N, C-alpha and C positions, 0 to 999 in steps of 0.2 A: 625921037622918041625909042629908037631901039639901042643907045647908050647907057639910060637908065638902066634896063632891065640886066646889060651884060655888065654894067657896073655892082649891082647887089649881086649877081651870080659870082662874082669872080667874089667878094669881100665873102660871103658864105661860106666859099671853099677855101680861104685864107684862115676864116673863122676855127673851121673845123678842122683843119691841120692843125693849128694853134693847138685845140682842145684836145687831138690825136696823141700829141707829143708832150701835153701833159698830164693824161692818161698813161702812158707807157712809161714815164717818169716815176711816176705814182707807184705803178705796179711793181716794177724795179725796185724801187725803193720800200715798201712795204706801206700798209698801213699803222703799223704801231712799231716802236720801240724793237718789240718782242720779232719781229718778222724782220725789221732793219739785221737785228745780229744774225736771224737765222740765214739771210739772204748775204750776209759779208762772211761770218768767220766757219768753222770746221766742226763740224757736230760730233761730239764726243760724248754718247749715251755713257759710254761705260764710267766717266765720273758723274753722272746724275745723281743727284741725295733726295729721294723720292718725288716731290713734286718739281724741284729746283731742276731745270735743267743746264746743260753744262756743252760748252762751243770751247775750241782753244784759238790762238793765235802765235806767231812765231813774235810781235811785236811785243815790248815791254809795257806793264800795266799803265802805263802813264798817256800811252802813245795812243793805245787802244780806247783807254776811256776818253782823252779830246777826242778822238773821231767817233766812238759814240754820240758823246756828247757835242760835236759839235754838228751831225745828221740830226737828232733829234735833243732839243736842249729839256734836260731835266729841270722838276720842279724843284731840288734840292738834291747836295751832293756833299759827300764828306770823304777822306782821304786819311788813312793813318799807315800804319807799317801793315797792315793785315791785307787791307787791299784800297780800294778806289769804289765807293758806294756811288750809286747813280738813282736818285727815287723819282719815279714817272708818277700819276696818276694811279695806274692800275699793277705797274711791273716794277720791278727793282732789279736793277744789271749791278754786279759785283764783279770787279776785275781784279784779278790775285795774279800774285807772281807764281810760275811754274815752269821750272826749269829755267831755260835761256829766253821763255815766252810766259803766256800769260793764259789761265783760265778763267773766263766768263760765264759767269752764273747769273739766268734769268730767273725770277720768281714772284709769284704774287705780291704786291707790297706789301699785305698785311701779314701775311704767313712770314715774309722776309724779316718785319720791323722785328715779331716775335723773336726770329732765330738770333738775329743779328744786334738785337736792342743793348746788348753791353759796350756795343760801338758807335752804334749810330741814335741811342736812346736820347742824349741830351741834346744830339747833331743836327741830324732829319729837322728841318720844320712843318709841321704838320698845320696843313690849316684846317682843319675837323678829323675828330672820332679816336687821336690820343692827347686828347690837352685833360686826363680824366684828373688830374693833380690839380687843374687852374681851380684856385676859390674865388679868383676878381669877379666883377662886374660891374665897377664903378659904388661911387659912394651910396649908400644906402639901401644896395641892393639883399634882399633878400630879408628884409624887416619887415 
């Protein structure tokens, strides 16, 4: 009879240790892409534009964007000569070249859409909210 309580005691300890490791990993990584960028890259407040906050990296934009997208899967992404645009549910991350490295800009996705519409307007897939020009709904709709 003494082996069963000891077994459950050890199982609870092991599960508690696993939960602790997971919690530490989540705190180190952050809970949003915004937190991840803040914890990973160098803050550059002098490059902020209004509500858009800036960070820098010594790596090329494609490397930085791949790193961010690898840790936080974007809903949509688009790249052109101006940079790499990563769209998340609530945030936008833009990675642009700057000198030999990159500047990383983080902003609210709605504000970013308005600011960068000329680049991402027809390229970011929107699940809702930006389909004002969509007229369909199937045969017989609106009759």
